[in-house]
DONU-817171 format. One record per residue (C-alpha): y, z, x; residue in one letter. Coordinates in nm, 2 decimals, decimal comma. Each point is the difference from the previous one (the first is absolute). Layout:
N
c2 c3 c1 lofi
Y Z X A $
...
This chain:
584
c2 c3 c1 lofi
-5,13 -4,36 2,75 M $
0,05 0,19 -0,33 R $
-0,21 0,32 0,15 R $
0,20 -0,04 0,28 V $
0,35 0,04 -0,16 L $
-0,12 0,28 -0,24 L $
-0,08 0,14 0,35 L $
0,33 -0,02 0,11 L $
0,20 0,10 -0,35 A $
-0,20 0,33 0,01 C $
0,06 0,11 0,37 M $
0,38 -0,10 -0,06 L $
-0,04 0,24 -0,32 L $
-0,14 0,28 0,22 L $
0,27 -0,04 0,20 A $
0,28 0,03 -0,25 S $
-0,16 0,30 -0,15 C $
0,02 0,15 0,35 A $
0,33 0,03 -0,03 N $
0,01 0,17 -0,30 V $
0,11 0,37 0,01 P $
-0,23 0,26 -0,14 Q $
0,28 0,18 -0,18 E $
0,38 -0,10 -0,06 S $
0,27 0,25 -0,14 Q $
0,10 -0,07 -0,37 P $
0,31 -0,20 -0,03 V $
0,27 0,17 -0,27 V $
0,14 -0,31 -0,21 V $
0,39 0,07 -0,11 P $
0,08 0,06 -0,32 V $
0,06 -0,34 -0,18 E $
0,33 -0,09 0,13 K $
0,20 -0,36 -0,05 A $
0,07 -0,19 0,33 P $
0,37 0,08 0,16 Q $
0,11 -0,36 -0,06 Q $
0,35 -0,08 -0,06 V $
-0,05 -0,36 -0,19 N $
-0,30 0,09 -0,22 D $
0,21 0,01 -0,34 A $
0,20 -0,23 -0,17 A $
0,34 -0,11 0,06 E $
0,24 0,04 -0,21 P $
0,16 -0,25 -0,22 P $
0,16 -0,30 0,17 P $
0,32 -0,02 -0,20 N $
0,05 0,41 -0,01 A $
0,35 0,11 0,02 D $
0,09 0,31 0,20 P $
-0,01 0,21 -0,30 L $
-0,37 -0,10 -0,13 D $
-0,10 0,05 0,37 I $
0,08 0,37 -0,01 V $
-0,11 0,02 -0,38 R $
-0,32 -0,12 0,05 L $
-0,04 0,15 0,35 F $
0,02 0,33 -0,20 I $
-0,29 -0,11 -0,25 K $
-0,18 -0,07 0,31 A $
0,01 0,34 0,16 N $
-0,28 0,11 -0,23 A $
-0,28 -0,21 0,14 D $
-0,10 0,21 0,28 P $
-0,29 -0,23 0,11 W $
0,01 -0,15 0,36 S $
0,23 0,24 0,13 G $
0,30 -0,11 -0,29 N $
-0,06 -0,37 0,09 A $
0,18 -0,05 -0,30 A $
0,31 0,14 0,10 S $
-0,02 -0,13 0,33 R $
0,04 -0,36 -0,14 A $
0,33 0,08 -0,12 F $
0,16 0,09 0,37 F $
0,08 -0,27 0,28 D $
-0,22 -0,08 0,28 D $
0,17 0,26 0,19 K $
-0,05 0,31 -0,21 Q $
-0,32 -0,10 -0,17 R $
-0,19 0,04 0,29 G $
0,19 0,35 0,10 A $
-0,05 0,17 -0,34 W $
-0,25 0,24 -0,06 K $
-0,01 0,18 -0,37 A $
0,08 0,32 -0,09 N $
-0,25 0,24 -0,13 R $
0,27 0,15 -0,22 S $
0,08 -0,19 -0,30 I $
0,28 0,10 -0,24 T $
-0,02 -0,12 -0,36 I $
0,26 -0,17 -0,17 I $
0,08 -0,10 -0,38 D $
-0,14 -0,40 -0,03 K $
0,39 -0,04 -0,14 T $
0,17 0,04 0,36 F $
0,26 -0,28 0,05 S $
0,09 -0,21 0,31 T $
0,34 -0,14 0,04 V $
0,22 -0,12 0,31 Y $
0,16 0,23 0,20 D $
0,38 -0,14 -0,01 T $
0,19 0,29 0,20 T $
0,20 -0,19 0,24 P $
-0,06 0,02 0,38 T $
0,28 0,20 0,12 P $
0,21 -0,23 0,25 P $
-0,06 0,05 0,39 T $
0,24 -0,08 0,29 S $
-0,27 -0,17 0,17 T $
-0,15 -0,20 -0,29 S $
0,17 -0,24 -0,29 T $
-0,32 -0,25 -0,07 A $
-0,03 -0,04 -0,40 P $
-0,33 0,13 -0,14 P $
-0,30 -0,15 0,09 D $
-0,11 -0,22 -0,32 P $
-0,38 0,04 0,14 N $
0,04 0,37 -0,05 E $
-0,02 0,21 -0,29 R $
0,00 0,39 -0,06 T $
-0,16 0,11 -0,31 V $
-0,05 0,35 -0,13 S $
-0,28 0,11 -0,17 M $
0,10 0,32 -0,29 R $
-0,23 0,16 -0,24 G $
-0,13 0,37 -0,09 S $
-0,26 0,19 0,18 M $
-0,31 0,12 -0,22 L $
-0,15 0,18 0,31 G $
-0,21 -0,05 0,33 K $
-0,32 -0,08 0,11 I $
-0,10 0,29 0,29 S $
-0,16 -0,06 0,31 S $
-0,30 0,19 -0,11 D $
0,00 -0,25 -0,30 S $
0,12 0,23 -0,29 T $
0,28 -0,07 -0,25 F $
0,34 0,24 0,04 I $
0,27 -0,04 -0,27 P $
0,35 -0,11 0,12 G $
0,29 -0,12 -0,21 S $
0,33 -0,18 0,08 G $
0,15 -0,32 0,10 S $
-0,11 -0,20 0,31 V $
0,11 -0,27 0,19 E $
-0,06 -0,22 0,31 Q $
0,23 -0,27 0,17 T $
-0,21 -0,32 0,14 F $
0,12 -0,26 0,23 Q $
-0,12 -0,36 -0,16 V $
0,00 -0,29 0,25 R $
-0,08 -0,38 -0,02 K $
-0,23 -0,12 0,17 Q $
-0,03 -0,35 0,23 A $
-0,17 -0,14 -0,32 D $
0,22 0,10 -0,28 G $
-0,21 0,31 -0,09 A $
0,18 0,34 -0,02 W $
-0,22 0,28 0,15 R $
0,15 0,41 0,06 I $
0,12 -0,01 0,35 S $
0,14 0,36 0,00 S $
-0,27 0,29 0,13 P $
-0,29 0,09 -0,28 P $
0,16 0,32 -0,15 P $
-0,20 0,33 0,08 P $
-0,07 0,05 -0,34 V $
-0,26 -0,20 -0,18 L $
0,14 -0,07 -0,39 Y $
-0,24 -0,08 -0,27 V $
0,03 -0,05 -0,37 T $
-0,15 0,22 -0,24 D $
-0,20 -0,28 -0,15 D $
-0,06 -0,16 0,31 E $
-0,15 0,33 0,14 F $
-0,21 0,05 -0,31 D $
-0,14 -0,36 0,03 G $
-0,12 0,05 0,38 N $
-0,09 0,41 -0,01 Y $
-0,24 0,15 -0,17 N $
-0,02 0,39 -0,07 R $
-0,24 0,23 0,08 V $
-0,09 0,31 -0,05 A $
-0,18 0,17 0,32 V $
-0,13 0,31 -0,08 S $
0,03 0,32 0,24 F $
-0,22 0,32 -0,10 Y $
0,19 0,33 -0,14 S $
-0,18 0,31 0,13 P $
0,25 0,17 -0,28 D $
-0,15 -0,15 -0,30 S $
-0,34 -0,14 0,14 G $
0,11 -0,33 -0,08 T $
0,14 -0,37 0,10 F $
0,40 -0,07 0,02 V $
0,12 -0,37 -0,02 P $
0,24 -0,07 0,30 D $
0,16 -0,30 -0,13 L $
0,01 -0,30 0,28 R $
0,10 -0,38 0,00 Y $
-0,18 -0,25 0,18 V $
0,02 -0,35 0,05 P $
-0,23 -0,18 -0,28 A $
-0,08 -0,30 0,22 K $
-0,26 -0,10 0,12 P $
-0,22 0,20 -0,29 Q $
-0,27 0,03 0,23 S $
0,17 0,22 0,22 G $
0,14 0,23 -0,23 L $
-0,29 0,28 0,01 P $
0,04 -0,01 0,40 G $
0,35 0,09 -0,07 R $
-0,09 0,27 -0,23 V $
-0,21 0,16 0,27 M $
0,32 -0,05 0,24 D $
0,17 0,22 -0,24 M $
-0,28 0,26 -0,04 I $
-0,01 0,02 0,38 L $
0,37 0,03 0,07 Q $
-0,02 0,34 -0,23 G $
0,23 0,09 -0,27 P $
0,39 -0,12 -0,05 S $
0,31 0,23 0,09 A $
0,01 0,07 -0,37 G $
-0,35 0,17 -0,01 L $
-0,04 0,09 0,35 A $
-0,14 0,42 0,01 G $
-0,03 -0,06 -0,41 A $
-0,33 -0,13 0,04 V $
-0,31 0,03 0,29 K $
-0,07 -0,29 0,22 N $
-0,36 0,01 0,08 L $
-0,03 -0,24 0,28 F $
0,08 0,14 0,34 G $
0,18 -0,18 0,27 D $
-0,29 -0,15 0,14 G $
-0,14 -0,20 -0,34 V $
0,04 -0,36 0,00 S $
-0,14 -0,31 -0,10 L $
-0,28 -0,14 0,18 E $
0,08 -0,35 -0,11 S $
0,17 -0,16 -0,25 N $
-0,06 0,08 -0,38 V $
-0,25 -0,33 -0,07 T $
-0,16 -0,13 -0,31 N $
-0,35 -0,08 -0,03 N $
-0,23 -0,27 -0,11 D $
-0,07 0,24 -0,30 D $
0,32 0,01 -0,13 G $
0,05 0,38 0,15 S $
0,28 0,15 0,28 L $
-0,12 0,16 0,29 T $
0,19 0,26 0,13 V $
-0,08 0,14 0,35 Q $
0,16 0,32 0,14 L $
-0,03 0,16 0,37 S $
0,11 0,29 0,10 G $
-0,16 0,27 -0,28 L $
-0,28 0,12 0,18 T $
-0,02 0,39 -0,03 G $
0,20 -0,05 -0,40 A $
-0,18 0,19 -0,25 S $
-0,19 -0,11 -0,29 P $
0,25 0,09 -0,24 E $
0,28 -0,17 0,17 T $
-0,16 -0,28 0,06 R $
-0,06 -0,07 -0,41 T $
0,37 0,08 -0,02 L $
0,09 -0,28 0,26 I $
-0,25 -0,19 -0,19 A $
0,18 0,09 -0,37 A $
0,36 -0,10 0,21 Q $
-0,09 -0,31 0,10 I $
-0,18 -0,11 -0,34 V $
0,28 0,11 -0,20 L $
0,26 -0,17 0,22 S $
-0,20 -0,31 -0,05 M $
0,00 -0,05 -0,37 T $
0,30 -0,18 0,00 A $
-0,09 -0,28 0,28 V $
-0,38 -0,01 -0,14 T $
-0,30 0,06 -0,27 S $
-0,28 -0,09 0,25 T $
-0,19 0,26 0,20 R $
0,10 0,14 0,30 I $
-0,24 0,09 0,29 R $
0,13 0,30 0,22 L $
-0,13 0,03 0,32 L $
0,10 0,23 0,29 A $
-0,11 -0,01 0,37 D $
-0,25 -0,23 -0,12 G $
-0,18 0,22 -0,25 A $
0,11 0,03 -0,35 P $
0,29 0,18 -0,07 L $
-0,17 0,26 -0,26 V $
-0,40 0,03 0,05 R $
-0,16 -0,18 -0,22 D $
0,25 -0,16 -0,17 H $
0,11 -0,33 0,15 E $
0,14 -0,20 -0,25 Y $
0,25 0,13 -0,26 W $
0,20 -0,08 -0,30 R $
0,29 0,21 -0,20 S $
-0,31 0,10 -0,26 S $
-0,17 0,16 0,32 D $
0,29 0,29 -0,04 L $
0,01 0,30 -0,13 P $
0,31 0,08 -0,21 S $
0,23 0,14 0,24 Y $
0,28 0,05 -0,29 S $
-0,16 0,27 -0,23 T $
0,19 0,29 0,16 A $
0,34 -0,23 -0,04 S $
-0,05 -0,17 -0,34 S $
-0,01 0,23 -0,30 P $
-0,31 0,05 -0,26 S $
0,06 -0,27 -0,30 L $
-0,12 0,32 -0,18 D $
0,35 0,14 0,03 L $
0,27 -0,16 -0,18 L $
0,30 0,07 0,11 G $
0,27 0,27 -0,16 M $
0,38 -0,02 -0,11 M $
0,27 0,31 0,02 T $
0,18 0,01 -0,37 K $
0,22 0,27 -0,10 G $
-0,10 0,28 0,26 G $
-0,38 -0,09 0,01 R $
-0,24 -0,20 0,12 V $
-0,22 -0,20 -0,26 L $
-0,29 -0,26 0,05 S $
0,05 -0,34 -0,02 L $
-0,36 -0,07 -0,14 G $
0,10 0,19 -0,27 D $
0,37 0,09 -0,06 G $
-0,11 0,40 -0,01 N $
0,11 0,25 0,24 G $
-0,21 0,08 0,28 I $
-0,24 0,36 0,01 P $
0,21 0,29 0,21 G $
0,35 0,10 0,02 P $
0,13 -0,33 0,07 A $
-0,13 -0,16 -0,31 G $
0,06 0,27 -0,27 N $
0,37 0,07 0,12 G $
-0,02 0,30 0,17 G $
0,17 -0,14 0,30 L $
0,31 -0,21 -0,05 P $
-0,14 -0,31 0,17 V $
0,26 -0,24 0,18 V $
-0,24 -0,21 0,17 S $
-0,35 0,04 0,13 A $
-0,27 -0,18 0,21 A $
-0,37 -0,02 -0,03 Q $
-0,25 0,02 0,31 S $
-0,18 -0,35 0,07 I $
-0,35 0,18 -0,06 D $
0,18 0,15 -0,31 G $
-0,11 0,34 0,08 K $
0,39 0,19 0,02 R $
0,31 -0,09 -0,11 L $
0,35 0,09 0,13 A $
0,30 0,08 -0,18 V $
0,38 0,01 0,00 V $
0,12 0,25 -0,25 A $
0,32 0,07 -0,08 Q $
0,09 0,36 0,11 D $
0,36 0,11 -0,14 G $
0,28 -0,22 0,18 D $
-0,27 -0,10 0,24 R $
-0,38 -0,16 0,00 V $
-0,29 0,10 0,16 S $
-0,37 -0,11 0,15 L $
-0,30 0,11 -0,15 H $
-0,38 -0,11 0,06 I $
-0,32 0,10 -0,10 G $
-0,32 -0,12 -0,15 D $
0,03 -0,26 -0,32 L $
0,02 0,19 -0,31 G $
0,01 0,36 0,15 R $
0,30 0,22 0,13 D $
0,28 -0,21 0,18 L $
0,12 0,30 0,24 P $
0,30 -0,05 0,19 A $
0,03 -0,05 0,37 V $
0,27 0,02 0,21 D $
0,21 -0,27 -0,02 L $
0,29 -0,06 -0,22 S $
0,34 -0,18 0,03 G $
0,30 -0,15 -0,23 G $
-0,27 -0,26 -0,06 T $
-0,34 -0,13 0,11 L $
-0,10 -0,35 -0,02 S $
-0,34 -0,09 -0,23 R $
-0,29 0,16 0,23 P $
-0,23 -0,25 0,19 T $
-0,35 0,12 0,14 W $
-0,15 -0,14 0,33 R $
-0,35 -0,11 -0,02 P $
-0,31 0,19 0,12 S $
-0,31 -0,04 0,11 A $
-0,29 -0,13 -0,20 V $
-0,18 0,29 -0,17 G $
0,32 0,23 0,04 S $
0,28 0,12 -0,19 T $
0,35 -0,12 0,08 S $
0,19 0,28 0,14 N $
0,36 -0,12 0,13 E $
0,30 -0,05 -0,20 V $
0,35 -0,18 0,11 W $
0,34 0,03 -0,20 T $
0,35 -0,10 0,11 V $
0,23 0,28 -0,03 V $
0,35 -0,05 -0,11 D $
-0,06 -0,33 0,13 H $
0,05 0,07 0,34 S $
-0,31 0,21 0,09 I $
-0,41 -0,13 0,01 I $
-0,21 0,31 -0,06 A $
-0,37 0,01 -0,07 R $
-0,18 0,28 -0,12 M $
-0,34 0,01 0,22 A $
-0,34 0,25 -0,11 L $
-0,10 0,20 0,24 D $
-0,35 0,15 0,05 Q $
0,12 0,34 -0,20 K $
0,09 -0,22 -0,28 G $
0,35 0,03 0,03 N $
0,30 -0,27 -0,01 W $
0,20 0,01 0,28 Q $
0,33 -0,19 0,08 R $
-0,08 -0,25 0,28 Q $
0,30 -0,26 0,12 S $
0,01 -0,39 0,02 V $
0,23 -0,13 0,30 N $
0,19 -0,28 -0,24 A $
0,33 0,00 0,21 N $
-0,04 -0,46 0,03 D $
-0,06 0,02 -0,40 L $
0,26 0,21 -0,06 L $
0,24 -0,14 0,20 A $
0,02 -0,33 -0,27 L $
0,15 0,27 -0,25 G $
-0,13 0,29 -0,22 P $
-0,38 -0,08 -0,16 I $
-0,07 -0,04 -0,37 G $
-0,35 -0,09 -0,03 V $
-0,30 0,10 0,24 L $
-0,35 -0,16 -0,03 R $
-0,27 0,05 0,25 L $
-0,24 -0,28 0,00 S $
-0,35 0,05 -0,15 R $
-0,11 -0,07 0,38 D $
0,24 0,24 0,14 G $
0,13 -0,20 0,25 A $
0,35 -0,10 -0,13 R $
0,24 0,16 -0,25 V $
0,24 -0,22 -0,26 A $
0,31 0,15 -0,04 A $
0,35 -0,11 -0,19 T $
0,28 0,03 0,22 V $
0,34 -0,04 -0,15 N $
-0,14 -0,21 -0,21 G $
-0,21 -0,21 0,21 Q $
-0,36 0,00 0,07 L $
-0,11 0,14 0,33 V $
-0,36 -0,01 0,13 V $
-0,08 0,25 0,34 A $
-0,33 0,08 0,19 S $
-0,16 0,35 -0,03 V $
-0,07 0,10 0,37 V $
-0,19 0,33 0,03 R $
-0,06 0,15 0,36 S $
-0,15 0,34 -0,03 G $
0,23 0,22 -0,25 G $
0,26 -0,22 0,03 T $
0,09 -0,29 -0,27 V $
0,28 -0,26 0,02 T $
0,13 -0,34 -0,15 L $
0,00 -0,25 0,22 R $
0,15 -0,38 0,00 E $
0,17 0,03 -0,34 P $
0,06 -0,39 -0,16 R $
0,23 -0,05 -0,28 V $
-0,17 -0,26 -0,17 L $
0,20 -0,32 -0,16 Q $
0,32 0,14 0,13 P $
0,30 -0,10 -0,16 G $
-0,19 -0,18 -0,31 V $
-0,20 0,33 -0,16 L $
0,26 0,25 -0,08 A $
0,00 0,29 -0,26 D $
-0,37 0,06 0,05 V $
-0,08 0,28 -0,21 S $
-0,35 0,08 0,00 D $
-0,28 -0,12 0,23 V $
-0,41 0,02 0,02 D $
-0,27 -0,18 0,21 W $
-0,16 -0,24 -0,20 G $
-0,36 -0,18 -0,04 A $
-0,07 -0,01 0,37 T $
0,10 0,19 0,27 A $
0,23 -0,30 0,15 E $
0,22 0,00 -0,32 T $
0,29 0,20 -0,19 L $
0,17 -0,01 -0,33 V $
0,34 0,05 -0,10 V $
0,23 0,05 -0,28 V $
0,37 0,00 0,04 T $
0,31 0,05 -0,24 S $
0,07 -0,38 0,04 S $
-0,07 -0,21 -0,34 P $
-0,06 -0,30 0,19 S $
-0,27 0,15 0,22 Q $
-0,15 0,32 -0,17 P $
-0,37 -0,01 0,17 V $
-0,08 -0,14 0,32 E $
-0,30 -0,01 0,23 R $
-0,01 -0,03 0,36 L $
-0,20 -0,01 0,26 T $
0,02 0,29 0,24 V $
0,17 -0,17 0,28 D $
0,29 -0,14 -0,28 G $
-0,11 -0,40 0,10 R $
-0,09 -0,06 -0,33 Q $
0,13 0,11 -0,35 M $
-0,04 -0,14 -0,33 N $
0,12 0,13 -0,35 A $
-0,17 0,12 -0,29 Y $
0,08 -0,15 -0,34 N $
0,33 0,18 -0,17 S $
0,00 -0,17 -0,30 S $
-0,05 0,29 -0,20 N $
0,09 0,31 0,17 L $
0,35 0,17 -0,03 T $
0,17 0,10 0,30 A $
0,06 0,24 0,16 P $
-0,38 0,06 0,11 V $
-0,02 0,31 0,16 R $
-0,34 0,05 0,10 A $
-0,37 -0,12 0,10 V $
-0,35 0,07 0,05 A $
-0,24 -0,23 0,19 A $
-0,35 0,02 0,16 A $
-0,34 -0,18 0,07 P $
-0,15 -0,16 -0,31 N $
0,26 0,13 -0,27 R $
0,31 -0,16 -0,20 P $
0,33 0,07 0,12 I $
0,20 0,23 -0,19 V $
0,40 0,02 -0,04 V $
0,22 0,19 -0,17 A $
0,31 -0,17 -0,18 D $
0,25 0,12 -0,24 A $
-0,24 -0,02 -0,26 G $
-0,32 0,08 0,15 G $
-0,32 -0,07 0,19 L $
-0,13 -0,31 0,06 W $
-0,30 -0,19 0,16 N $
-0,08 -0,29 0,14 A $
-0,25 -0,12 0,27 T $
0,11 -0,32 0,11 E $
0,34 -0,14 0,18 L $
0,05 -0,25 -0,31 G $
-0,12 0,24 -0,26 E $
0,20 0,09 -0,31 V $
0,02 0,41 0,00 W $
-0,17 0,16 -0,27 R $
0,10 0,32 -0,13 P $
-0,19 0,27 0,17 Q $
-0,29 0,13 -0,27 P $
0,14 0,36 0,01 H $
0,35 -0,07 0,08 T $
0,28 0,23 -0,05 Q $
0,38 0,00 0,06 A $
0,13 0,16 0,32 D $
-0,35 -0,02 0,17 A $
-0,06 -0,05 0,31 D $
-0,37 -0,10 0,15 P $
-0,18 0,07 0,30 F $
-0,37 -0,05 0,13 Y $
-0,16 0,23 0,23 P $
0,14 -0,03 0,34 G $
């Protein structure tokens, strides 16, 4: 009997195997998404009054999980099922208010009924700080916002929002920071051979899904604020073959498709872009595959330590100690002495100056009668005048150069209204080229202009405000696009700006005694004050660079600091009325 039963089992197994296909089409599991349920969040407190309901609703808006289920819990049954959250978020200050709207209802000839005690109108009033756009970037803003809600008592005695949900999703700044992560997604800049950070904001939970959300940002390409200023290494046909997965050994696997025919150079840059972008969300190894094989031949697993330094051309050598202008001369920050050549020995009446990032060249604005003119040359040698002069010229700023080459382009602002760039042609002559800066100039006259050390952005002071714009090169045309005022209504009287220790930060000084030195992210979302206890207003100049102390100039001289809370120390060779600068 046992033999008969065993034979029958084998026959059944063979019959079932005959129905198994020899191959099947792979099924792509969608990126981690929450179920779209309407009752998967805690209900509001049963004793919450209409004002509480609106305040708690605004608080809940920051939680994007499960289609903003936490927000939907505050609606009545009709609105709860119909509501779909807007992808665009408006961030407001956490000190917003909720008040009852006591505006009387105008009388009508058809209705004399008294107000319904089971319905209240609540107004939310607050200050706007900015918006999160559909491409997950922060766009600064200012001004007041107001939204009216109808709140109605339900049959069970609980109050719920009964009016159609607002088209704008309002979120307080503290709740936003608690529910979203800032990620610097990297995009390649052929201009400098480095990677440029594109700040994006992605939901923080679930944490396991963060790498997948970062890959989504990479594949979507650069944000509107950087479009055209950086290169999108992925073609239209490139996609994820499957989800970004966590492996048993702790590594991540990223499987791409559509890269057949991509050059080894492009594949290596794509690997660097993914690894650099993932730095903020994982420290583990990343397995990179493309079309069923390693993305880069003989290099399947990657860490950030496997990457070459892509910042060489955009970071001044530590041997370049910085300089300062004082009394018509250029002096070294390293020893306080004049630099070699006419700029340092008094042979040229210097107004302002800038050293190229590679340290080999110097651009000088010199007094020329009642006007000023631009002089450019090799460091320590003669500085001949180029064909550019005006009533005023802003302190020059250098475009970065590729690794192994010498900087060959200088920018300055003529009479606060024209941005000119001097480019070195093949014959060794500096030729004036134009910059289309209409969008930037529409905001007002320009004071200070600084090119980022990766060449993708400019920072400028316009009417005392701080503005950042992207630099888009197309053939021989250069255009400044997407200018954005950072911290509008908060940051004012900006006297100078420089790019900070990283490509995603700026350092500014203002004439305000209350906020003399501030550090900002390049999108303006975050601003932090440096210690101001021993600075004497007004602070008029700042110099910053990677791996160097911040140097500021106040009424008494030059001061150094490295950390936000650090007390400023006198610069070793401080001098009154000196203006410091690092290469760039």
